[in-house]
C-alpha positions as CSV (number, residue, x, y, z in Angstrom):
1,X,-0.1,0.3,-0.1
2,X,1.0,3.2,-1.0
3,X,-1.1,5.7,1.0
4,X,-4.5,6.0,2.3
5,X,-7.0,8.5,3.7
6,X,-9.9,8.2,6.4
7,X,-12.9,9.4,4.5
8,X,-15.3,11.8,6.7
9,X,-18.0,12.9,4.1
10,X,-19.9,11.3,0.9
11,X,-22.8,11.4,-0.5
12,X,-23.6,7.5,-0.9
13,X,-21.6,5.6,1.5
14,X,-21.5,5.9,5.1
15,X,-18.6,7.6,6.8
16,X,-16.2,7.3,8.3
17,X,-14.4,4.9,5.7
18,X,-10.5,4.4,5.3
19,X,-9.5,4.5,1.4
20,X,-5.9,3.4,0.2
21,X,-3.5,3.8,-2.8
22,X,-2.4,-0.2,-3.5
23,X,0.1,-0.8,-6.1
24,X,-1.0,-4.7,-7.2
25,X,1.8,-7.3,-7.7
26,X,1.2,-7.4,-11.7
27,X,1.6,-3.1,-11.9
28,X,-0.8,-1.4,-11.7
29,X,-2.3,0.5,-8.8
30,X,-5.6,1.3,-7.5
31,X,-7.8,3.3,-5.2
32,X,-9.5,0.7,-2.9
33,X,-11.6,0.5,0.4
34,X,-9.6,-0.5,3.1
35,X,-10.9,-2.7,6.5
36,X,-11.8,-0.1,8.8
37,X,-10.4,-2.0,11.7
38,X,-6.7,-2.1,10.8
39,X,-3.9,0.4,12.0
40,X,-2.8,1.5,8.5
41,X,0.8,2.6,7.3
42,X,2.2,3.0,4.4
43,X,4.2,0.0,2.7
44,X,1.9,-2.6,4.8
45,X,1.3,-5.6,2.6
46,X,-2.4,-6.0,1.9
47,X,-4.7,-8.6,0.7
48,X,-7.9,-7.9,-1.0
49,X,-11.9,-9.6,-0.4
50,X,-15.2,-9.3,-2.4
51,X,-18.0,-7.8,-0.3
52,X,-20.7,-5.5,-1.0
53,X,-21.7,-2.2,0.3
54,X,-25.1,-0.7,0.2
55,X,-25.9,-3.6,-2.7
56,X,-22.6,-1.8,-4.8
57,X,-20.1,-4.9,-5.4
58,X,-16.6,-3.9,-4.3
59,X,-13.5,-5.0,-2.9
60,X,-11.7,-4.3,1.0
61,X,-8.2,-4.6,1.3
62,X,-6.8,-5.5,4.9
63,X,-3.4,-6.6,6.5
64,X,-1.6,-9.7,4.5
65,X,1.7,-11.3,5.5
66,X,4.9,-10.3,4.1
């Protein structure tokens, strides 16, 4: 994970929630939801899981193993 931010205002999703800039192993960088229960730091290794937030499909990332 390159960076992260906690979102406090959003028109659609309940707040607060965390978003991160994730560099995938195959090269692209994406912006994605982060697990709200984790204390994040840049450089963390993450893994993604599917889920459903307000009926919209999404992937949320949580801490992975190094």
